[in-house]
C-alpha positions as CSV (number, residue, x, y, z in Angstrom):
1,M,-23.5,12.3,-8.8
2,L,-21.2,10.0,-10.7
3,T,-22.3,6.4,-11.8
4,Y,-20.6,3.6,-10.4
5,P,-19.2,1.3,-13.1
6,Q,-20.3,-2.1,-11.9
7,I,-17.9,-4.6,-12.6
8,D,-17.9,-8.2,-11.2
9,P,-15.1,-8.4,-8.9
10,V,-14.5,-11.9,-10.0
11,L,-12.5,-11.9,-13.4
12,V,-12.6,-15.5,-14.1
13,D,-15.3,-18.0,-12.7
14,I,-14.9,-21.7,-13.8
15,G,-16.5,-24.1,-11.3
16,P,-14.1,-23.8,-8.2
17,L,-11.7,-21.7,-9.9
18,K,-12.2,-18.1,-9.0
19,I,-9.9,-15.2,-10.1
20,H,-10.6,-11.9,-8.5
21,W,-9.6,-8.5,-9.7
22,Y,-7.9,-7.7,-6.4
23,G,-5.7,-10.8,-6.8
24,I,-4.7,-9.3,-10.4
25,M,-3.9,-6.3,-8.9
26,Y,-1.4,-7.8,-6.7
27,L,0.4,-9.4,-9.8
28,I,0.4,-6.0,-11.4
29,G,2.1,-4.6,-8.4
30,F,4.9,-7.2,-8.2
31,A,5.2,-7.4,-12.1
32,S,5.8,-3.5,-12.2
33,A,8.3,-3.4,-9.3
34,W,10.0,-6.3,-11.0
35,Y,10.2,-4.3,-14.3
36,L,11.2,-0.9,-12.8
37,G,13.5,-2.9,-10.5
38,Q,15.4,-4.3,-13.6
39,K,15.9,-0.8,-15.0
40,R,17.1,0.5,-11.5
41,A,19.4,-2.4,-11.0
42,A,21.1,-1.5,-14.3
43,Q,22.3,1.4,-12.9
44,P,26.0,1.8,-11.6
45,W,24.9,2.8,-8.1
46,S,22.3,0.0,-7.5
47,P,23.1,-2.0,-4.4
48,I,21.8,-5.2,-6.2
49,K,22.6,-6.7,-9.4
50,V,20.0,-7.2,-12.1
51,E,19.8,-11.2,-11.5
52,Q,18.8,-10.3,-7.7
53,V,16.0,-8.3,-8.4
54,G,13.6,-11.4,-8.8
55,D,14.6,-12.7,-5.5
56,L,14.5,-9.1,-3.9
57,I,10.7,-9.1,-5.1
58,F,9.8,-12.4,-3.9
59,Y,11.0,-11.8,-0.5
60,C,9.1,-8.5,-0.5
61,A,6.2,-10.1,-1.7
62,L,6.2,-12.4,1.0
63,G,6.6,-9.7,3.3
64,V,3.4,-7.6,1.8
65,V,1.2,-10.7,2.3
66,L,2.4,-11.7,5.8
67,G,2.8,-8.2,7.2
68,G,-0.3,-7.1,5.6
69,R,-2.5,-10.1,7.0
70,L,-1.0,-9.8,10.4
71,G,-1.2,-5.9,10.4
72,Y,-4.9,-6.1,9.8
73,V,-5.4,-8.8,12.5
74,F,-3.4,-6.8,15.3
75,F,-4.3,-3.2,14.1
76,Y,-8.0,-3.6,13.1
77,D,-9.6,-6.6,14.5
78,F,-7.7,-8.2,17.3
79,E,-10.9,-9.1,19.1
80,R,-12.0,-11.2,16.2
81,F,-8.6,-13.0,16.4
82,L,-9.0,-13.8,20.2
83,D,-12.3,-15.2,19.5
84,N,-11.1,-17.3,16.6
85,P,-7.3,-17.8,16.0
86,L,-7.9,-19.6,13.1
87,W,-9.5,-16.6,11.1
88,A,-6.2,-15.1,11.0
89,I,-4.9,-17.6,8.1
90,Q,-8.6,-17.3,6.4
91,V,-7.3,-14.6,4.1
92,W,-9.8,-15.3,1.5
93,K,-12.3,-13.6,3.7
94,G,-10.5,-10.4,3.2
95,G,-8.6,-8.1,5.4
96,M,-5.3,-6.5,4.5
97,S,-3.3,-3.6,6.0
98,F,-1.0,-1.4,4.3
99,H,0.9,-0.5,7.4
100,G,1.4,-4.1,8.3
101,G,2.5,-4.9,4.6
102,L,4.9,-2.0,4.9
103,V,6.7,-3.4,8.0
104,G,6.5,-6.9,6.5
105,V,8.6,-5.3,3.5
106,I,11.0,-3.6,6.0
107,V,11.7,-6.8,7.7
108,A,12.3,-8.5,4.2
109,M,14.4,-5.8,3.2
110,W,16.7,-6.0,6.4
111,F,17.1,-9.6,6.0
112,Y,18.0,-9.3,2.2
113,S,20.4,-6.7,2.9
114,R,22.3,-8.3,5.6
115,S,22.5,-11.3,3.2
116,L,24.0,-9.3,0.5
117,G,26.1,-7.3,2.9
118,V,24.8,-3.9,2.0
119,R,23.6,-0.9,3.9
120,F,19.7,-1.3,4.6
121,F,19.0,2.4,3.3
122,H,20.8,1.9,0.3
123,L,18.4,-1.0,-0.5
124,A,15.4,0.8,0.8
125,D,16.1,4.2,-1.3
126,Y,16.5,1.4,-4.4
127,M,13.1,-0.1,-3.5
128,A,11.0,3.0,-2.6
129,P,10.2,4.2,-6.2
130,L,8.9,0.5,-7.2
131,V,6.3,0.5,-4.5
132,P,3.4,3.2,-5.5
133,I,2.3,1.3,-8.8
134,G,1.2,-1.7,-6.8
135,L,-0.4,0.6,-4.1
136,G,-2.5,2.4,-6.9
137,A,-3.2,-1.0,-8.5
138,G,-4.5,-2.2,-5.1
139,R,-6.8,0.8,-4.7
140,L,-8.4,0.0,-8.2
141,G,-8.9,-3.6,-6.8
142,N,-10.7,-2.0,-3.9
143,F,-12.8,0.2,-6.3
144,I,-13.9,-3.1,-8.3
145,G,-14.9,-4.8,-5.2
146,A,-16.9,-1.8,-4.0
147,E,-15.0,-1.9,-0.6
148,L,-13.3,0.6,1.5
149,Y,-15.3,3.5,0.1
150,G,-15.7,6.8,1.5
151,R,-18.2,8.8,3.8
152,T,-21.6,10.2,2.7
153,T,-21.4,13.4,0.5
154,D,-23.6,15.4,-1.5
155,L,-20.8,16.6,-3.7
156,A,-21.0,16.0,-7.5
157,V,-18.1,13.3,-7.3
158,A,-20.4,11.2,-5.0
159,M,-21.2,7.4,-6.0
160,Q,-23.6,5.0,-4.8
161,F,-21.8,1.7,-4.2
162,P,-23.5,-1.7,-4.7
163,I,-23.8,-4.0,-1.3
164,Y,-23.7,-7.7,-1.8
165,Q,-24.4,-10.5,0.6
166,N,-23.5,-14.3,0.5
167,I,-27.1,-15.8,0.1
168,D,-26.7,-19.6,-0.3
169,G,-23.1,-19.5,-1.3
170,V,-24.0,-16.8,-4.2
171,R,-22.7,-13.4,-4.1
172,T,-26.0,-11.2,-4.4
173,L,-26.6,-7.6,-4.8
174,V,-29.1,-6.7,-2.1
175,G,-28.8,-2.9,-2.3
176,W,-26.9,0.3,-2.7
177,T,-25.2,2.6,-0.3
178,D,-26.0,6.3,0.1
179,P,-24.0,8.7,-2.0
180,R,-20.4,8.5,-1.1
181,H,-16.7,9.8,-1.7
182,P,-15.0,7.1,-4.2
183,S,-12.1,7.6,-1.7
184,Q,-10.6,4.4,-3.5
185,L,-9.9,6.6,-6.6
186,Y,-8.7,9.3,-4.2
187,Q,-6.0,7.1,-3.0
188,F,-5.4,5.5,-6.5
189,A,-4.4,9.0,-7.7
190,L,-2.5,10.1,-4.6
191,E,-0.8,6.9,-3.5
192,G,-0.3,5.5,-6.9
193,V,0.0,8.2,-9.5
194,A,1.2,11.0,-7.4
195,L,3.4,9.2,-5.4
196,F,5.1,7.4,-8.0
197,T,5.6,10.6,-10.1
198,V,7.3,12.5,-7.2
199,L,9.5,9.5,-6.0
200,W,10.8,8.5,-9.7
201,L,11.3,12.2,-10.7
202,F,13.2,12.7,-7.3
203,S,15.4,9.8,-7.5
204,R,16.6,10.6,-10.9
205,K,19.2,12.9,-9.6
206,E,21.7,12.0,-7.2
207,R,20.4,12.2,-3.7
208,P,21.5,11.7,-0.1
209,I,21.0,8.4,1.4
210,M,17.6,8.0,3.3
211,S,16.1,10.7,1.6
212,V,14.2,8.5,-1.2
213,S,12.8,6.3,1.7
214,G,12.1,9.3,3.8
215,L,10.2,10.9,1.0
216,F,8.1,7.8,0.4
217,L,7.3,7.8,4.0
218,F,6.4,11.2,4.3
219,C,4.3,11.4,1.2
220,Y,2.4,8.2,1.5
221,G,1.7,9.2,5.3
222,L,0.4,12.7,4.4
223,F,-1.6,11.4,1.5
224,R,-3.3,8.7,3.8
225,F,-3.7,11.0,6.6
226,L,-5.7,13.7,4.3
227,V,-7.8,10.7,2.5
228,E,-9.1,9.5,5.9
229,F,-11.0,12.6,6.3
230,V,-13.2,11.4,3.5
231,R,-12.9,7.6,3.9
232,E,-15.4,5.6,5.9
233,P,-13.7,4.2,9.0
234,D,-14.2,0.5,9.7
235,A,-17.5,0.3,11.4
236,H,-16.1,-1.7,14.5
237,L,-13.5,0.9,15.2
238,G,-14.6,4.1,14.5
239,P,-12.3,7.2,15.6
240,V,-9.6,5.7,17.8
241,A,-8.0,8.8,19.1
242,M,-9.1,12.5,20.3
243,G,-12.5,11.7,19.0
244,W,-11.9,12.1,15.3
245,M,-8.7,10.3,14.3
246,T,-9.0,7.0,12.5
247,M,-6.8,4.0,12.7
248,G,-5.2,4.9,9.5
249,Q,-4.4,8.4,10.6
250,V,-2.8,7.2,13.8
251,L,-0.5,4.7,11.8
252,S,0.2,7.3,9.3
253,T,1.3,9.9,11.8
254,P,4.6,8.0,12.7
255,M,5.4,7.6,8.8
256,I,5.0,11.4,8.5
257,L,7.5,12.1,11.3
258,I,9.8,9.6,10.6
259,G,10.0,10.4,6.9
260,L,10.8,13.9,7.5
261,G,13.5,12.8,10.0
262,L,15.0,10.6,7.3
263,I,15.1,13.4,4.9
264,V,16.8,15.8,7.4
265,V,19.4,13.2,8.7
266,G,20.1,12.4,5.1
267,Y,20.9,15.6,4.1
268,R,22.9,16.3,7.3
269,Q,25.0,13.4,6.5
270,H,25.4,14.5,2.9
271,K,26.9,17.9,4.0
272,S,29.2,16.2,6.3
273,G,30.5,13.9,3.3
274,T,28.3,10.5,3.7
275,V,28.3,8.6,0.6
276,N,25.0,9.1,-1.5
277,S,22.6,6.5,-2.6
278,G,22.8,7.3,-6.2
279,A,20.6,8.3,-9.1
280,V,18.1,6.6,-11.8
């Protein structure tokens, strides 16, 4: 069994000021997207100019935060929202959904593409390779925070995660879980490292429009679907379909199908002479 490297989830704690590692991971994700976006925007095929990258990342960041929170509320804990609607804005209590964040980013890109007068999928293909580093960083934040860990296992990769409770306003260690899959690290490797590598290498060569976006949806959906088999489902949800499918798998299935569809349509349009999305 592996030893969990117990790290304080709070990086900086000065009086009322508390900076969590999870928040730092968000900043890493946005900063990396801006940096890589600068490189891609400098290419002649880019749908946006270098000076427009900051605006795009800003609007997408809003989409991530607003969509991620609303996605968690409606996909994972709607009953709690009905009991206390104000809970939806209490983001400091945790609760973000990737799939909701994805919808938020899509909406942000749609509005921004219209404001620039560019095709939506040109912008989406440009944006897709910028996302995985932020996803990987977020999973490291989950790991440091000892949250969203996996199911129990007796494999050598198992870890015991700390259990915390808020006692008199102090975050206190009260015990340890049974040995479990470090599923956050699996997701870091797949959604972060592997997904970035696949998309970045794929987009270095000229590809049909929609194919880069489609590959992102397909690969993320597949990776997430597989990891859900070893990730502990939300206690208040459990399986939500067919007696075994988790909410993550239900939400990832359309991503896989839509991703494949976009790749097929993109290559068919390419054969018929449609303009390509460009290369890195």
